[in-house]
N, C-alpha and C positions, 0 to 999 in steps of 0.2 A: 741845660735850660733851668735857670734859677728864677723863681718867682717869689712873691711875698708869702706864699703858702708853704714853701719848703722848710723854712726855719720854725722851730717850736716857738709858740707864743710865750711871752714872758708871764710869770706868775703875777697875780694882783699885787703882791707885796714888793714887786720889783726884782725878785730873784729869778734865776733861769729855771725853766721847767725842763725836765727830761722828756723823752718820747712818751706819748700817751698810750693808753691801752688800745688793743686792736679790737674795736667794737665790731667791725665788719667780719673779722674772723670768728668772733663769738656767735654772731648771728648766723654765719654760714654753718658753723658746727651744729647749732640748734635746728636749723632748717634741714640739714643733712640727716640728723637723727629722726626728725619728724617725717621726712620723705621716706626713710627706710621703714618706719612703722606703718605709714600709709600704703607702701608698696605691697605689704602682706595682705591687704584687704582687696579682693579682686575688683569690685566695682569702683572703689575709690582710687585704686592704683592707676587706672588709665586717665582719670579726670583730674586728680589733684596732685599726684606724685610728680608728674613730668614738670609742671611749672615750678613746684617747690624745689625740685632737684636742680632745675636751671638757675633758680635764684641762689641756691646754695653754692653752685659752681661759680656763678658770677661774683657773688660777694666774697667767696673764698679767694678768687683770683685777684680781686681788688685789695683784699687784706694782705695777701702775699706781696703784691706790688708795693703797697704802702710800707710794709715792714722792710722790704729790700731797700727802699729809699731812706729808711731811718726815721720815718714820721711817726711810727707806732712801734711798740714793743712786740716782739715775737711773731712768728708766722705758723706756729704749730696748730692752733685751732683753725686757722684759715685753710691750711693744707688738709687737715682732717675733714673739714667741711667739703672741700673739693672731692676728696676720696669718697666720702659718704654720698655725695650727690651723684657721682658717677656710678657707684654701687647700686643706688636706688634705681637709676635709669636701666642698668643691666638687669636688675630683678624684675622690673616691669616688662622689659622686652622678653626675658626668659619665661615668665609666667604667661605672657600673651602667646608666645610661640607654643608652649605646652598645651594651653587650653584650646587654641585655634587649630592645631594640627592633629 
């Protein structure tokens, strides 16, 4: 399925541009780190970490998808964001189970 969004945009000077940086991956990585920091605080963990983790996982998946299609460079940051988002969810669940049981 080709669309006009698949090809890199030409540079303003008329030259061809290479793939762009993976902004979604960088954002996913930052949100994953933030989610893990918030997961260590008991009250904040339940309220803030879950949405931040889900955003990190979603942006990471989008970044990996765009990198696989060749629209952006690299998927390492996006993959790290997914892993950190899942880890933060696991930390919240583990802390919740330890505190509640």
